[in-house]
N, C-alpha and C positions, 0 to 999 in steps of 0.2 A: 579424442578420447570418448568413449562410449558410456551409455548410462548402466549402471550397475540396478538391474530390476529390481525392487524390495519385494515382500513375498505377497503383498496386498495388492499390487498394480491389476489393470485390468488382462495384462497378459497372463496372469496365473491364477482367472475366476476359472470355476469348474466348468468344463466343455456347454452344458445344459443352461450356464448362466450367462456364456460368453458373449452370443448373439445378442440377448436381451441389454446386456451393458454396454456395449459397442455401440448398440441402436440408439439408446437414449443420450450417451457421453456426445452424439454429433449434435443433438437439441440443446443440451445443458450449456455448453462453451458456447453458443451464440446467443442463447436467451439470457444468461446469467451476465453475458460481458454486455449485453445490449442494454438491461435493465443498470448496471451500474453507470452506464456512460448516459442514460437518461437522467441522472442527478444532477449533472451539470451541462447538459446541452441548453445552449441561449433557446428563452421560447417556452421551455417547458417548467412548470412549477417545481419546485424541490420536492415539497410534499409528493408530488406525482411521481417523482422518480424514486422517493424513499418507498413508496407502496410499492412498486415494481420490482424493487430489488428484495422486499421482505416476502412478497408472492412467489416471486422465482425460486429463493430459498425454501420456501415452505414447500410447495409443491416437489420441488426436486427430492428433499429428504424422505418427504412421506412415501414418494413412487419407488427410491431405493430402499427403503426400510421394509415396506409391504413386499415387494418383489426379491429382497434378498438377496442383493445382485452383486455386492461385495464387502471385503471386510471393511470396520472402520479402524484407521490408526490414529493414535495420537502420541503427543511425547507430553509426560506427567508430571517435567517442570514444568514446562510453559503453560498447560493446563492448571497447575497449581499456582502460578503466577497470577494466571487470568481470574480466578476464584477468589484468591488475596484481593488483587484490585477492586474484584464486582464487589468485597466486602463495602467499599468506602461509597460506592453508587446507591448500595441496598440502604445503609446507614444515613445518608443524605434522605434518602426518598420516604424513609419511616420519619426524618424530625423532620422536614417540609415536604409533606405530600401533596403533589398535583397531577393530575391529569396528564399534562405533557409531558412531565419528566417520567411518570411511570412507564408511557409508551416507550420514550426514547430509551430508557434502562433497559427496557425488555428488547429492544430492537438491537440496542449496541451489543447487546449481552448476546443474545441469539442468535445475530447476524456474524457476530465475530467468531463465535465456535465453531458455527457451520460452515463458514469460508474457509477458516484454519483448518479444520479436524477432519470435515465430514465430504466435502465439494470435491479436494484433490483427489479422495479414493476414486471419485467416478469418472473423472476425466482424464486420458494418461496426459502427462505432461507434455510430449511433443506434440498433439493436438489442442492444447490448451496455448503451447507457443505457436503453435500455426494462426489458429485463429485471432492472439493479439496483437502480432505482427502484420498480420495482413492488415485487420480493421486498421490499425493506427496508422498505417503507410496509405492507406484511403483517406484520413482525415487531413493525413499532409496535403494530399492532391487537389482535395476539395478546399483546403485553405489556400491553395498557391497563388491562385486567379488576386484576391484581396490584396496580397503584397503589392500588387502593380497598380490595380485600378480601384483600391478601394472595396466598397460594399457591393456585395453581389447578390441575387435574389436566386432562391435555388429550392424547386418544389414545395412554391408558395410562401415560403420563408425568406429568412435574409441571413447571410452568413457575412458575419461585420468583420472589419477594419481593426485592428487596434492603434490608435491613434499616434503611439511612439513609433518613430522610424529609425532606421539605422542602416551603416554604409555594408550593402552587400559584400561589397569588393574593400577589406579595411584600407582604408585611407584616398577612396576614390569617394569625392563627394558627390559625384555624377552616379552613384550606384544605390541611392537611400531609397531606402523601400519598407514597408509598414510590418511589424514584430507580426508574424502569425498566429492568429487565436482559433482558426477553422472555423467548428460548429460551436464553439463555447463562449461562456460570457467573458473569460479573460485568458492570457496566454497561458497560466499556469496549469491548467488541465493538461493542454496539449503536450507543455515541455514534460510534464510528469510520464505520459506516455511513451513518448518517445523517446524517453531516456530510459526506461525498463526496456523500452522494444528492440532499442540498440544491442544491448548485450544476448538479448535473446534470438535476433535476427543473425547474429554473428555467430553464435551457438549452432544455429540450426544450419548456416553456411557451412560450416567447417564439419559437424558431425553427421548430420542429415541432409545433405545437399538435396533441394529439389527445385522443380521449375521455377524459375521465378525468384530465388533465394538471394541472390545478389543483387538484383534490382530494390527487393523489400527493403535491404541492408542498407542501401544506397538513401534510398529515399526516406527512410528513418534515420538515418546520421545528418540529412538536410534538415530533417526536423527540429533535431536538438539544437542543430546550429541559429535557426531562423526563428525561433520562440526565445531565443539571447537568456536563457536563465544560467544566471554565474551559479547557484545552488546545484544544478544539473549537473555543470560540468565539473564543480568539485567532486560531486557524487562519483560521477563515470572515472575522473582521474583517480579517485581514492580507491575504487575496485579494481582500477587496472595497476595500479601501484601493488594491491594485494596478490593479484594472480601472479605478476612479475616476481615478486618475493617468495610466492610458494613455489615456482618453476624452478627460481636460484636457490633457496635454502629451507624446502620443505613445508608440512604441515605445522608441525608445530610452532616455528618460527613466524609463518604467514598467519596463525591465530592471534599469538602476540602481537603482531604488528597492528591487525586489525582492530583487537579488542583496545589496545592504545589509542590509536588514530583516533575512534570512534569517542573515547572516554574525553580526548582532549577536545573535538569538534562539539560533542555534548555538553561538558561541563565546564571545562577549561575557557573556552570563549566566549559563551555568556557571562560567565562571572568577571572574567577582564573588561567585557563591556559595563558591567552593573557596577563597577569599583573604579571606571573610566581611567583605565590602564591606557596611557597615552599613545604608546606604540602600536596600540589596536585602534582606538579611535581615533586617531589622527592621519590615520592611512587608509583604513576602507571606509568606504561608503557604505551606510548601513541603511540608509533609506526609511529612517525611523525606526528601526527596530530598537534602538536604544531605548528609546521613549516607551516602546511598546511592553519590552521585557522587564523595565522597572517598574510598570504598573503591574505587569503581572507579578514581580515578587512583592510588592506592597499587599496584595491581595492575598497574597499565600499566608504574609505574615499573619493577616486577621484571621484564617481558618488552617493551621499549621498542621493539626491533626487530621481531619477529615475532609479536607478541600471543601468543592464546590456540588460533587457528584455530575451526575452524566447532564450537565448544564448545557445551553448553548453559549460559548465562551464569547462570541461576538458582540451578542447582546448583555452579557455579565461585564466585559470590558467596556462597553460605548460610554456609559456616564462618567468613567475615570480617564478617558483618553482624550488629548487636545482634538481639536474639531476635524484637521487635517486627517486624523488617524481613526476616527470613529468607523465602523463598517469594517475594519479589518479582525484578524484572528491573531492568536498569539505569535505566528510568525517562528514557531520555536516548538516542537513537538515534545520535547521532553519537560518543558516549562508547563505546556499546556498539560501533562499528566500531573504534575503539582498542583495545579489548577484545580484538578478535578477530584485529586486523589491525597494531597497535603504531601508531605514530606515521605511517608510511609510511602504512595502512592508513586513519587517521584523515583525512589530508590527502588521499587518494585517493577515499576517498569524500565528505568536505565537497566538494570539487573537482566530484564528480558530481552532488550534488546542486545545488549551486549552477548548475551545467550546465542540470540539468533546470530549474530555477526560470526561466534563461532564455529556455530552449525552450518553455516552456509561456506565456511573452509570446507568442511567438513563433507559435506555435501559435493562441491567442487573437487576433491580428491576421489570421489566415489562414480565422477564422471558427469555431475550436473552442475559444472560450473558457472554455464550462463544465467540459470537460476540463480545461483549463489550469489553472482556478479550483480545482478538486480537487485536482489535485498540488500546485498551489502550498500550499493548505492543508494538505496529508499533509507538507508539509517543515516547515510551521511546529511542526504537532503533533508531528512527530520530536522536539524538543527536551525534551518532555515525557514521553515512551512508550516503551517497551522493543523496538518492532518496526522492522525495517530491510527495505532492499530484498532482502535476501539470505534466503531463507526461501519455505517454502509454506503458511503458514499463511495466517488469514484475511485480515490487517493487509498482510503482507508479500505474499502473492499479489495483492490487489487493487492497492496502491501500481502494481506492477511491470506490472500489463494496463494502468492507467490511464495511465502512464511511458509505456507500448509506443503508446499512441493520440496522447500529445503529437509522442512524434519522430514518429509518421506525419503527423500535421497539419503540424508545423513546417517539415517537408522542407528541414531544414538542409544546409549547403554538406557535412557529413559522411555525409550519408544515400547507403547503399548498397543497390541492389534487386538479388536473385539469382533468376534465375526456376528455378523448380521442375525444369525438364528439365535445367539445367545443374548443378542440385545434385545430381539423382536420378543424373546420368551420373557425377559426381566420385564418390558413393556408392559408386556400381558400380566404379568403376575401384579405388579401395581397396579392396572388399571382394575383387577379383581378384588383387591384389598380395598381400592377406593370408592368401589361401587356396590361393596357388601351391605 
């Protein structure tokens, strides 16, 4: 199934602008992805990575607007929800103003909106898919030796082996190897990348086969396995189930199934854990998530209306957690939204994610099924991970970017297209008013 090209893709840019857009797109997709990677690479300070992301986004947006290279597209329902959620960030900033929170709030909002609504219009989805799948496969290959021999040196730094081991061949005690983490500080980052790269690689192999596509697919599938993430496996299984439901029953029932399924995973499962429902807590090893989720719930009860704003949730949780869990995040993105925005923020974020799930099916119906599958996988993984759409880290940034492509592919009634000449003229008018 081929992509239905949206009106504002690089393929429909006026001829006089097209070469300029394609030229910058070659650099955008590499620079942006590498800057996102830098936020989690072992040995690079997180702040340096965040500054790299903010700088990359700022340069890309300024150049794009200045040169009027493409039209900007946004989904007004999604944008409205994000703006509603931003009210809680700003309210908390007004009540408890600090320089750190001001910078974090500005970075969260500007970064998320740019990655969600602007960057996807500058890089064709095929190009973005190509660079993400190739770099991810390269990261798997870099981490391969550490599974067998432990830590290795590379270009003056070290690629570390995760202490945990597993049987590469199930049931074979002699095949124990280290869980792969590659250049990252822990396996979760590589697991996330390989998990989204798998449906993207599969989509390229089936719809747009290029030299090496099959090898890249195999390497990324291997990466999903050797990072040993149960949340990743559940997310991929859920996305596959939605795809087969779509093929058998059609778009409407597939949409109903994915919205219902994510509601169960995002709401029903944590609730069952919080009330200590034995059929869940006695069977599933949550590796401490139950205690963390209970702590999050207790903190939300203390600030149910506005939450805690754009805080560092790891630092916020630390004084309230048992010592063995200090340094961990919420391990549930939906509860993280409640921590940041209170009950209303939780409902808003959950609604946005359910809307994103429905739009992923719609995008798949229009031929963008590999991107839609990646987003559905992320939405399921969020029930067990600490990242969310808001942020400029690797996982948050990639989530926002892929969701932007989903909105582009879905072409829902809520889609609004603003030409860059119109945007540029508006900016100039605002600037004239402010400088009078």
